[in-house]
N, C-alpha and C positions, 0 to 999 in steps of 0.2 A: 839350294843345292850347299852340302857344307863344300869349304875350300881349303879347310887345313886339314894336314894330314891325321891329326890325330883325332877329326870329328869322322874323317873316312873311315878310320880305323874302328872307332867307335859306333859307327853305321854298320859297318860289316860287321862287325861282333855283335848286335843287337837283332841283324838278320840271321847270323847264325844260332845264335840263342832262341830267337823265336820259332825258327823253324824246329829245334829240339825239342823246345816247350810243347809245340804243337803235336809232336810224335808220342811223346809220353803221354800225353791228355788224350790223345785217341785211341792209344793202349789201354787208356784207364777206362774211357767209356765203352770198349769193347768186354773187357772183362767184368765191367760191372754188369753189362747186359746179358755176357756169359751164365752169372753167378743169377742173375733173378729170373732169367728161362728157365734153368734145371729147378731152382725153387719151384715155380710154380707150376712146373710139369711131374712133381714129386720124385725128380730124380736127387736124393737126399746124398748119394754118396759122391756123386761128381760135385755135385753144390759145398760139400764139406770139404775136396779137396783141392777144389778152383778157389774156395773162401782162402786159403791159407796163403797161395800165391798173389793173390790179389792183394790181401792184406799187408806182405810182403811189399807189394809193389806201392800200393799209398801210403806206407810208410817212407819210401825210397823218395817218394817227388815229396813230402812234407818237408823231410829233409835238406832236398835240396832247394826249397823256396818254390816249387814249382807250382804246388797247392798250398793254402793254407793250413795251417797245423788242428786248426778247431774242424774246419772242413776233412781235414784227414781222420778226425775222432768223429763225426758226423757219420759219413762213409762206414766206417766199420762199425760202428754201435747199431745202424740200422741194418746192415747185412746179416751182425750174426743175430741180431733180433728177429729178424725177418727169419732166420734157419730156424731157429729155436722154437719159433711157435709151429712153424710145421713140422719139426721133428716132434714136438709134444704131441702134435695131433694128429700124427701117426703112428 
């Protein structure tokens, strides 16, 4: 157990940040799942509207350092490619 005040404060901050980041990642996973199910169900209008909000969420997370910027780009690229392939097939 930490004994210095600064170490105790750092621990409190790390716990708080971990919970905050965990909530953001859970929101991201839920948004990705929603879009993927909409694309698979050929509900392209819902997927397109959800994609805009999800890309915004991904960019916010990358700018805050919650996810890596390359991971953010990979998520966005794969989602748009998946939606584009379904759109062209429909």
